[in-house]
C-alpha positions in Angstrom: -168.8 -62.2 -172.4 -168.7 -64.6 -169.5 -171.1 -64.5 -166.6 -168.5 -63.0 -164.3 -168.0 -60.0 -166.6 -171.6 -59.4 -167.6 -173.0 -56.3 -166.1 -169.6 -54.8 -165.3 -168.2 -51.8 -167.0 -164.9 -51.7 -168.7 -163.3 -49.9 -165.7 -164.4 -52.7 -163.4 -163.0 -55.4 -165.7 -159.7 -53.5 -166.0 -159.4 -53.2 -162.2 -160.1 -56.9 -161.8 -157.3 -57.6 -164.3 -154.9 -55.3 -162.5 -155.7 -57.0 -159.1 -155.2 -60.4 -160.7 -151.9 -59.3 -162.2 -150.7 -58.0 -158.8 -151.6 -61.3 -157.1 -149.7 -63.2 -159.7 -146.7 -61.0 -159.3 -146.7 -61.4 -155.5 -147.2 -65.2 -156.0 -144.0 -65.3 -158.2 -141.9 -62.9 -156.1 -142.6 -63.9 -152.5 -140.9 -67.4 -152.6 -137.7 -65.7 -153.8 -137.9 -63.1 -151.0 -138.6 -65.9 -148.6 -135.6 -67.9 -149.8 -133.3 -64.8 -149.4 -134.7 -64.2 -145.9 -134.0 -67.8 -144.9 -130.5 -67.6 -146.3 -129.7 -64.3 -144.6 -131.1 -65.7 -141.3 -128.9 -68.8 -141.5 -125.8 -66.8 -142.4 -126.5 -64.4 -139.5 -126.9 -67.3 -137.1 -123.7 -69.0 -138.2 -121.8 -65.8 -137.9 -123.3 -65.3 -134.4 -122.3 -68.8 -133.3 -118.8 -68.3 -134.7 -118.4 -65.0 -133.0 -119.6 -66.4 -129.7 -117.0 -69.2 -129.9 -114.3 -66.7 -130.9 -115.1 -64.2 -128.2 -115.9 -66.8 -125.5 -119.6 -66.2 -125.2 -122.4 -63.8 -125.9 -123.7 -60.6 -124.3 -127.2 -61.9 -123.9 -126.1 -63.9 -120.9 -123.3 -61.5 -120.1 -123.1 -58.7 -117.5 -121.7 -55.3 -117.0 -120.0 -54.4 -113.7 -118.9 -50.8 -113.6 -116.6 -50.3 -116.6 -116.0 -54.0 -117.1 -117.9 -56.0 -119.7 -118.3 -59.8 -119.6 -119.8 -62.3 -122.0 -121.0 -65.7 -120.9 -120.2 -68.9 -122.6 -117.4 -71.4 -123.2 -113.8 -70.1 -123.2 -110.9 -72.5 -123.2 -113.2 -75.4 -122.5 -114.7 -73.9 -119.4 -118.1 -72.2 -119.1 -118.1 -68.8 -117.4 -117.7 -65.1 -117.9 -115.0 -63.7 -120.2 -114.0 -60.1 -119.9 -114.2 -58.2 -123.2 -114.1 -54.6 -124.4 -117.2 -52.4 -124.5 -117.1 -52.5 -128.3 -117.1 -56.3 -128.4 -119.9 -56.5 -125.8 -122.1 -54.1 -127.8 -121.4 -55.9 -131.0 -122.4 -59.2 -129.4 -125.5 -57.7 -127.9 -126.7 -56.3 -131.2 -125.9 -59.5 -133.0 -128.1 -61.4 -130.5 -130.9 -58.9 -131.2 -130.5 -59.3 -135.0 -130.8 -63.1 -134.6 -133.9 -62.6 -132.6 -135.4 -60.6 -135.4 -134.2 -62.6 -138.4 -135.2 -66.0 -137.2 -138.9 -65.3 -136.6 -139.1 -63.4 -139.9 -137.5 -66.3 -141.8 -139.9 -68.8 -140.2 -143.0 -66.7 -141.0 -141.8 -66.0 -144.5 -141.2 -69.8 -145.1 -144.7 -70.7 -143.8 -146.3 -68.0 -145.9 -144.3 -69.0 -149.0 -145.4 -72.6 -148.5 -149.0 -71.6 -148.2 -148.8 -69.4 -151.3 -147.3 -72.3 -153.3 -150.0 -74.8 -152.1 -152.8 -72.4 -152.9 -154.5 -73.1 -156.2 -154.0 -70.4 -158.8 -157.1 -68.5 -159.6 
């Protein structure tokens, strides 16, 4: 027996082995999850930018006046408001929110993944 395991019962040793196994599984799995999050975030951002160009702007900077919905951005080479349907406005608004959620998650996941990879195995 090693010094680390002396004085421990079999249940303690098994629990330590289980914890080590869990840490190793997370260590192997998290970089893959991080890569997927980064890819999804990039795709989401590209789709958002494409949609904003197609529609003529985004709802984040847009406005609602009565029953009229406007997005703000470039349309036909000029910056300004573009009138859109309520459905398009709502889509644009929720797409902005999704970008605001996915980008920070991807950044945090990439940082954590990098730290996990740098950490010595033990």
